[in-house]
C-alpha positions in Angstrom: -0.2 0.0 0.1 3.0 2.1 1.0 4.7 1.6 -2.4 1.3 2.7 -4.5 1.2 6.2 -2.6 4.9 6.7 -3.1 4.7 8.8 -6.3 1.6 10.8 -5.3 3.5 12.2 -2.2 6.4 12.9 -4.4 4.5 14.5 -7.1 2.7 16.5 -4.2 6.2 17.6 -2.7 7.5 19.0 -5.9 4.2 20.9 -6.7 4.5 22.3 -3.3 8.3 23.4 -3.8 7.6 24.9 -7.1 4.7 26.9 -5.4 6.8 27.9 -2.7 9.5 29.3 -4.7 6.9 31.0 -7.1 5.5 32.8 -3.9 8.9 33.9 -3.2 9.4 35.3 -6.6 5.9 36.9 -6.5 6.8 38.3 -3.3 10.1 40.2 -4.5 8.0 41.4 -7.9 5.4 43.4 -5.3 8.4 44.4 -3.2 10.0 45.8 -6.5 6.2 47.2 -7.7 6.0 49.0 -4.3 9.5 50.5 -4.6 8.7 51.8 -8.3 5.0 53.3 -7.0 7.2 55.0 -4.0 9.4 56.2 -6.4 6.5 57.6 -8.9 4.9 59.2 -5.8 8.5 60.9 -5.0 8.3 62.3 -8.5 5.0 63.4 -8.4 5.5 65.3 -5.3 8.1 67.4 -6.6 6.2 67.7 -9.8 3.1 68.7 -7.9 5.5 71.0 -5.8 5.8 73.6 -9.0 1.9 74.9 -8.5 3.3 76.2 -5.5 6.4 77.6 -6.7 4.2 79.5 -9.3 2.0 80.8 -6.9 4.8 82.0 -4.6 6.4 83.6 -7.6 3.2 85.4 -8.6 3.0 86.4 -4.9 6.8 88.0 -5.4 5.5 89.9 -8.5 2.6 91.6 -7.0 4.9 92.7 -4.1 7.1 93.9 -6.8 4.4 95.6 -9.0 3.3 97.4 -5.6 6.5 99.1 -5.2 7.0 100.0 -8.7 3.7 102.0 -8.5 4.6 103.2 -5.0 6.3 106.6 -6.5 3.6 107.3 -9.1 1.0 107.8 -5.7 3.4 110.7 -4.4 3.9 112.7 -7.7 3.2 116.2 -8.1 0.2 115.4 -10.5 -1.9 114.3 -7.8 -4.2 117.2 -6.8 -4.3 117.1 -3.0 -7.7 118.7 -2.9 -9.5 116.1 -5.0 -7.2 113.2 -5.1 -5.0 112.8 -2.0 -7.9 110.9 0.1 -8.8 108.6 -2.7 -5.3 107.9 -3.4 -4.4 107.7 0.3 -7.2 105.2 0.4 -6.3 102.9 -2.3 -2.7 102.9 -1.4 -3.5 102.0 2.0 -6.0 99.0 0.8 -3.1 97.7 -1.9 -0.3 97.8 1.2 -2.6 95.5 3.1 -2.9 93.4 0.1 0.9 93.5 0.0 1.4 92.5 3.6 -1.1 89.5 2.9 0.8 88.0 -0.2 3.8 88.3 1.9 2.5 86.3 4.6 1.4 83.4 2.4 4.8 83.9 1.1 6.8 82.9 3.9 4.2 80.1 4.9 5.7 76.7 4.4 3.8 74.7 2.7 5.7 71.5 2.6 4.5 68.3 3.7 5.8 66.8 6.6 4.8 63.1 6.3 6.4 60.0 6.2 7.1 60.1 2.7 8.6 63.3 3.0 10.8 61.7 5.8 11.6 58.8 3.5 12.8 61.0 0.2 14.7 63.3 2.6 16.4 60.4 4.1 17.2 58.8 0.6 18.4 62.1 -0.5 21.0 62.5 2.6 22.4 58.8 1.7 23.1 59.3 -1.9 22.8 62.7 -3.0 24.5 64.6 0.0 26.5 67.3 -2.0 23.7 68.5 -3.8 21.6 68.9 -1.0 24.5 70.6 0.7 24.2 73.3 -2.4 20.6 73.2 -2.0 20.8 74.1 1.9 22.9 76.8 1.4 20.9 78.2 -1.7 18.2 78.1 0.9 20.0 79.6 3.6 20.9 82.6 1.8 17.2 82.6 0.2 16.3 82.9 4.0 18.4 85.7 4.5 17.4 87.6 1.5 13.0 86.9 2.8 14.5 88.5 6.3 16.4 91.8 4.6 12.9 92.1 2.3 10.5 91.3 5.7 12.4 94.5 7.1 12.0 96.6 4.2 8.4 95.7 3.4 7.6 96.5 7.4 9.6 100.2 7.1 7.5 100.7 3.7 4.5 101.6 6.2 6.5 104.3 8.2 7.7 105.9 4.8 4.4 106.2 3.2 2.6 107.7 6.5 5.3 110.3 7.0 5.1 111.3 3.1 1.4 111.7 3.5 1.8 113.9 6.1 3.8 115.9 4.6 1.5 116.0 1.5 -1.0 117.3 3.4 0.7 120.5 3.9 0.5 122.3 0.8 2.6 124.8 1.9 5.5 122.3 1.7 4.8 120.5 -1.2 7.5 122.1 -3.2 9.9 121.9 -0.1 13.2 120.0 0.7 11.7 117.7 2.7 8.8 116.3 0.0 11.6 116.1 -2.3 13.6 114.2 0.1 11.0 111.7 1.1 9.9 111.3 -2.4 13.7 110.3 -3.2 14.1 107.9 -0.1 10.7 106.3 -1.3 12.0 105.9 -4.8 15.1 104.2 -3.2 13.2 101.9 -0.9 11.1 100.6 -3.9 14.3 99.8 -5.8 15.6 98.6 -3.0 12.8 95.9 -2.7 12.3 95.3 -6.2 16.3 93.9 -6.2 15.9 92.0 -3.2 12.6 90.2 -4.7 14.8 89.8 -8.0 17.5 88.3 -5.8 14.6 85.7 -4.2 13.6 84.9 -7.8 17.6 84.1 -8.4 17.9 82.1 -5.5 14.4 79.8 -6.6 15.3 79.5 -9.9 18.9 78.2 -8.5 17.1 76.0 -5.6 14.4 74.3 -7.9 17.1 73.6 -11.0 19.2 71.9 -8.3 16.1 70.0 -6.6 15.1 69.0 -10.0 18.2 67.6 -11.0 18.5 65.6 -7.6 14.7 64.1 -8.3 15.6 63.2 -12.1 18.9 61.7 -11.0 17.1 59.7 -7.8 14.3 58.2 -10.0 16.5 57.4 -12.8 19.1 55.8 -10.7 16.9 54.2 -8.4 14.9 52.8 -11.7 17.9 51.4 -12.8 18.7 49.9 -9.6 15.2 48.3 -9.3 15.3 46.9 -12.7 18.7 45.3 -12.0 17.4 44.1 -8.7 14.6 42.4 -10.4 16.2 40.9 -12.7 18.9 39.2 -10.3 16.0 38.2 -8.0 14.4 36.4 -11.0 17.6 34.7 -12.1 18.3 33.8 -8.6 14.8 32.5 -8.1 14.9 30.5 -11.6 18.3 29.3 -10.7 17.3 28.3 -6.7 13.6 26.6 -8.2 15.7 24.3 -10.7 18.6 23.4 -8.2 16.1 22.8 -5.1 13.3 20.9 -7.6 16.7 19.1 -8.5 17.7 18.3 -4.8 14.2 17.7 -4.1 13.7 14.9 -6.6 17.1 13.5 -5.9 15.5 13.2 -2.3 12.7 12.0 -2.8 14.3 9.4 -5.1 16.3 8.2 -2.1 13.4 8.4 0.1 11.4 6.3 -2.7 14.5 3.6 -2.4 14.6 3.7 1.5 10.7 3.4 2.0 10.5 0.7 -0.7 12.9 -0.9 1.3 11.6 -0.7 4.4 8.2 -1.7 2.7 9.9 -5.0 1.7 11.4 -5.1 5.1 8.2 -4.9 6.8 6.3 -7.2 4.5 8.7 -9.8 5.0 8.4 -8.9 9.0 4.8 -9.2 8.4 5.1 -12.4 6.7 7.1 -13.6 9.4 5.1 -12.6 12.1 2.0 -14.2 10.4 3.8 -17.4 10.4 5.0 -17.2 14.3 1.2 -16.1 14.8 -0.2 -19.1 12.7 2.4 -21.0 14.7 1.3 -20.0 18.0 -2.3 -20.6 17.1 -1.6 -24.0 16.1 0.4 -24.5 19.5 -2.6 -23.0 21.4 -4.8 -25.3 19.3 -3.0 -28.2 19.9 -2.6 -27.4 23.8 -6.3 -27.0 24.1 -6.7 -30.3 22.6 -4.2 -31.6 25.4 -5.8 -29.8 28.0 -9.4 -30.7 26.8 -8.2 -34.4 26.6 -6.6 -34.3 29.9 -9.8 -32.9 31.2 -11.9 -36.0 29.4 -9.3 -38.9 30.4 -9.7 -37.0 34.1 -13.4 -37.2 33.7 -13.0 -40.9 32.4 -10.9 -41.7 35.1 -13.8 -40.7 37.7 -16.3 -42.0 35.7 -14.5 -45.5 36.1 -14.6 -44.9 40.0 -18.4 -44.4 39.5 -18.3 -47.6 37.2 -16.7 -49.9 39.8 -18.8 -48.5 42.9 -22.1 -49.4 40.4 -20.7 -52.7 39.6 -19.4 -53.8 43.3 -23.2 -54.6 43.9 -23.7 -56.4 40.8 -21.0 -58.3 41.1 -21.4 -59.3 44.8 -24.7 -60.6 43.6 -22.7 -62.9 40.9 -20.4 -64.3 43.4 -23.5 -65.1 45.7 -25.1 -66.8 42.8 -22.1 -68.6 41.9 -21.6 -69.9 45.5 -25.1 -70.8 45.5 -24.7 -73.0 42.2 -21.9 -74.7 44.0 -23.7 -75.0 47.1 -26.6 -76.8 45.7 -24.7 -78.4 43.6 -22.4 -80.0 46.5 -25.6 -80.9 48.3 -27.2 -82.6 45.2 -30.3 -80.2 45.2 -29.3 -78.3 42.2 -32.6 -78.6 40.2 -33.5 -77.5 36.6 -35.9 -74.9 38.0 -33.2 -73.8 40.1 -30.7 -73.3 37.3 -33.4 -71.8 35.5 -34.1 -69.1 38.1 -30.5 -68.5 38.8 -29.3 -68.2 35.3 -32.0 -65.3 34.8 -31.0 -63.3 37.7 -27.6 -63.7 36.3 -28.4 -62.4 32.9 -30.2 -59.5 34.6 -27.7 -58.6 36.8 -25.1 -58.8 33.4 -27.6 -56.6 31.6 -27.3 -53.9 34.3 -23.7 -53.9 34.3 -23.6 -53.8 30.2 -26.3 -50.9 30.4 -24.1 -49.2 32.7 -21.0 -49.3 30.2 -23.1 -48.6 27.6 -24.4 -45.1 29.2 -20.7 -44.1 29.8 -19.7 -44.9 26.4 -22.3 -43.2 25.1 -21.4 -40.3 27.4 -18.1 -40.0 26.5 -18.6 -40.5 22.8 -17.6 -37.1 20.9 -20.3 -35.7 19.0 -18.5 -34.2 15.5 -21.6 -31.9 14.8 -23.9 -29.7 16.6 -27.6 -30.3 17.3 -30.5 -29.4 19.0 -31.2 -30.8 22.5 -33.1 -30.8 25.5 -31.3 -29.3 28.7 -33.4 -31.2 31.4 -32.5 -34.8 29.7 -28.9 -34.1 29.7 -28.6 -32.2 33.0 -30.6 -35.5 34.3 -28.1 -37.8 32.6 -25.0 -36.3 34.1 -26.6 -36.6 37.5 -27.3 -40.3 37.0 -23.9 -40.6 36.4 -22.4 -39.2 39.4 -25.3 -39.8 41.8 -24.4 -43.1 43.4 -20.6 -41.2 44.2 -23.1 -38.2 45.9 -24.8 -40.5 47.9 -21.9 -42.2 49.6 -20.7 -38.8 50.4 -23.9 -38.0 51.9 -24.4 -35.1 49.0 -28.3 -34.4 48.0 -28.5 -32.9 44.6 -32.1 -31.5 43.4 -33.1 -30.4 40.2 -35.6 -27.3 39.5 -37.3 -26.3 36.0 -40.3 -24.9 35.0 -39.9 -26.0 31.7 -37.9 -28.0 29.2 -35.4 -25.9 26.9 -34.4 -26.9 23.6 -30.8 -25.3 22.6 -28.3 -25.8 19.9 -24.8 -27.3 20.6 -22.8 -30.2 21.5 -24.9 -32.2 24.1 -22.1 -34.3 25.5 -19.8 -31.2 25.9 -22.7 -29.7 27.8 -23.2 -32.8 29.9 -19.4 -33.0 30.6 -19.7 -29.1 31.9 -22.6 -29.9 34.1 -21.0 -33.0 35.6 -17.4 -31.1 36.0 -19.2 -28.6 38.3 -21.1 -30.8 40.2 -17.7 -32.7 40.7 -15.9 -29.6 41.8 -19.0 -29.1 44.3 -18.7 -32.9 45.6 -15.1 -32.0 46.5 -16.1 -28.8 47.9 -18.5 -30.6 50.1 -16.4 -33.6 51.0 -13.6 -31.5 52.2 -16.2 -29.0 53.9 -17.5 -32.2 56.0 -13.9 -33.8 56.8 -13.1 -30.3 58.2 -16.4 -30.3 60.2 -15.7 -33.7 61.3 -12.6 -33.2 62.2 -13.7 -30.1 64.3 -16.3 -31.9 65.9 -13.8 -35.0 67.5 -12.2 -31.9 69.8 -15.5 -31.1 71.0 -17.1 -33.9 72.9 -20.2 -32.4 73.8 -20.9 -32.3 70.1 -23.6 -34.8 68.9 -24.1 -36.6 65.6 -27.2 -34.8 64.8 -24.5 -31.5 64.0 -22.6 -33.7 61.6 -26.0 -34.3 59.7 -26.6 -30.7 60.0 -23.7 -30.3 57.7 -24.7 -32.9 54.8 -23.8 -31.6 51.1 -26.8 -29.9 49.0 -26.5 -29.2 45.4 -28.8 -27.5 43.7 -29.5 -27.0 39.8 -32.0 -25.0 38.8 -33.1 -24.1 35.1 -35.3 -20.9 33.8 -35.9 -19.0 30.9 -34.8 -15.5 30.8 -36.5 -12.8 28.3 -34.3 -10.2 29.0 -30.7 -12.1 29.5 -27.4 -9.7 29.0 -24.7 -11.8 28.1 -21.1 -11.0 28.9 -19.4 -9.0 26.7 -17.4 -10.4 24.2 -19.0 -13.5 24.0 -20.7 -14.7 20.7 -24.3 -13.8 21.8 -23.4 -10.4 24.1 -26.4 -8.8 23.4 -29.8 -8.8 25.3 -31.6 -11.9 23.6 -34.0 -14.4 25.4 -31.4 -17.0 26.9 -31.8 -20.3 28.8 -30.0 -20.0 32.3 -28.7 -22.9 34.7 -27.5 -22.3 38.0 -25.7 -24.7 40.0 -25.4 -23.9 43.7 -23.9 -25.8 46.7 -23.5 -25.0 50.3 -19.7 -25.7 50.5 -18.8 -22.2 52.1 -17.9 -20.9 48.7 -14.2 -20.6 46.6 -11.8 -18.9 49.3 -9.9 -17.0 46.9 -9.8 -13.0 46.0 -10.1 -13.2 42.5 -12.8 -15.7 41.9 -12.7 -15.4 38.2 -9.0 -17.1 38.3 -10.7 -20.3 38.7 -11.5 -20.1 34.9 -7.7 -19.8 34.3 -5.8 -23.1 32.9 -4.1 -25.2 35.5 -5.4 -23.0 38.1 -7.1 -25.0 41.1 -7.7 -24.9 44.6 -7.2 -28.7 45.3 -4.7 -30.6 46.1 -2.7 -31.7 42.8 -3.1 -35.1 43.5 -7.3 -34.4 43.0 -7.5 -31.6 40.8 -5.7 -30.6 37.1 -7.0 -27.2 37.1 -8.2 -27.8 33.4 -11.6 -28.6 33.8 -13.4 -25.2 34.3 -11.0 -23.6 31.8 -12.4 -26.0 29.1 -16.3 -25.7 30.5 -15.6 -21.9 30.1 -14.0 -22.4 26.3 -16.9 -24.6 25.1 -19.9 -22.5 26.6 -18.2 -19.2 24.9 -16.4 -20.1 21.9 -18.8 -23.2 20.8 -22.1 -22.3 22.1 -22.3 -18.5 22.3 -22.9 -18.5 25.8 -21.5 -17.4 29.1 -20.5 -18.6 32.8 -20.2 -16.6 35.9 -19.2 -17.6 39.2 -20.1 -15.7 42.7 -20.1 -16.9 46.3 -23.8 -16.6 47.4 -26.4 -16.9 49.9 -29.1 -19.2 48.5 -32.3 -21.4 49.7 -32.4 -25.0 49.3 -36.5 -25.1 48.7 -36.9 -28.7 49.1 -35.8 -28.5 52.6 -36.3 -24.9 53.3 -32.9 -24.3 54.5 -30.5 -21.6 54.0 -27.1 -22.1 52.5 -24.0 -20.4 51.3 -21.3 -21.6 49.0 -20.4 -21.0 45.3 -22.9 -20.5 42.3 -22.2 -20.8 39.1 -24.6 -19.4 36.2 -24.5 -20.5 33.0 -26.5 -18.4 30.2 -27.2 -20.1 26.4 -28.9 -17.7 23.8 -31.9 -19.1 22.4 -31.7 -17.8 19.1 -28.0 -18.9 18.7 -28.6 -21.7 16.2 -27.2 -23.7 12.8 -26.6 -20.3 11.2 -24.6 -18.8 13.8 -20.7 -18.5 13.0 -18.9 -20.4 16.0 -15.4 -21.8 16.3 -16.0 -25.5 16.2 
């Protein structure tokens, strides 16, 4: 799977690399375009300042025109009676306009913005000499402006004094009038000269600034174009080198991944082989354990057979001895022989039936089938009942209805027999312990021992809301058959009671228990019949004897809908 997806991974990585390099190149392009726009803005700023220059030049021309026409207002041509007052008012009005023009001219209209600061920094870095010349010219122009401002302020005093002289008609031709007229003329000429000097300085400053702007724009354009070309070349070269490097890297990576994939496949194959071997070993182990459980059960059943045969064998021995005795006494008649023969055949048939029952019980069934639980439980009880009676153990089986399930009947019978046999061992040990304790108490009578006789109770019921244990093949809530097997042996005395279902775990002596019976019972119930088995120490009531008991309680549940179509591990 990994080797199939690898080319797509490599292609995607190359595509991402190309996109990244294109984004870098696009970023440099944006930076260059931004620089060009900034330069264009600087040039536009210088070009836009022409309007301000023209406006200031017109203001200076208007001031110069005022001073050029100023002597005409004080010439003898003006009639003091009819024209003096009108001329005076007109002159004052023009002077006020002059002051306003001069105020507008002196105002600094240059915008102190970030772009201007960047422009100034750029100029100081690359055009320091030209900027120094501009500053020198500006300083000279400022000096001229200060001188011109002083002359303009003096103009008002000169005009006022000249008007005062004009109002005295007797002194019109006097020397004072001529003197002030000459002074006014000289003052006008001086102002005009200052204005001409300022015009010249402005022209020099504007020429230098335009030269700086053009040089800055041209040099920066060349630099940016060169930078763009350099970045483009470097980006393309880096792209080709990087893509080639990535292709080589991807080729090596692909080779390594393919190698690792092959190693992983080989490891998976070895692991699968190991798992298969382990599963096979586990199956063999389960088969061995199952066989051991069967052998242990067969050993116990042989003891039961021997116990059940003891009485018939004694009867046969008595019959044989009776034959010999009657023969020796000469009293053996045909009727006696026939009667004794029938008794012997009946005993032999009973013994044969016992063998047949045990043979059927241990005969393995290859296929599952439907069977009734009651009959199977009764057969199991019948096989072990003589041994139970010998150990003073009573068995009670209660059920409301017989229930049919699908599975292995013999395996189920062996499970029930195994649990009953475990209860028998627990009850036998409990009775033995009680008897030993009673021997130390002389006041204890035999009735107390009878009170400790063993009780095993088996109940069968239908549960319509049965929630089977999680992990089984029928773990969801369903109709199920519920079998409870309880005893009054005092319970299983271990902290973790579920450990009894682990293989080779037993609470008995090794000479008695193998520790595989309950393990195999759990495996058969859960894996082969889709049910579950649980155990707990619980108090319960023996209904037949109306007696409260305490001991182990095994609860087995089988789903009733677990049929032939269910997937099981046979």
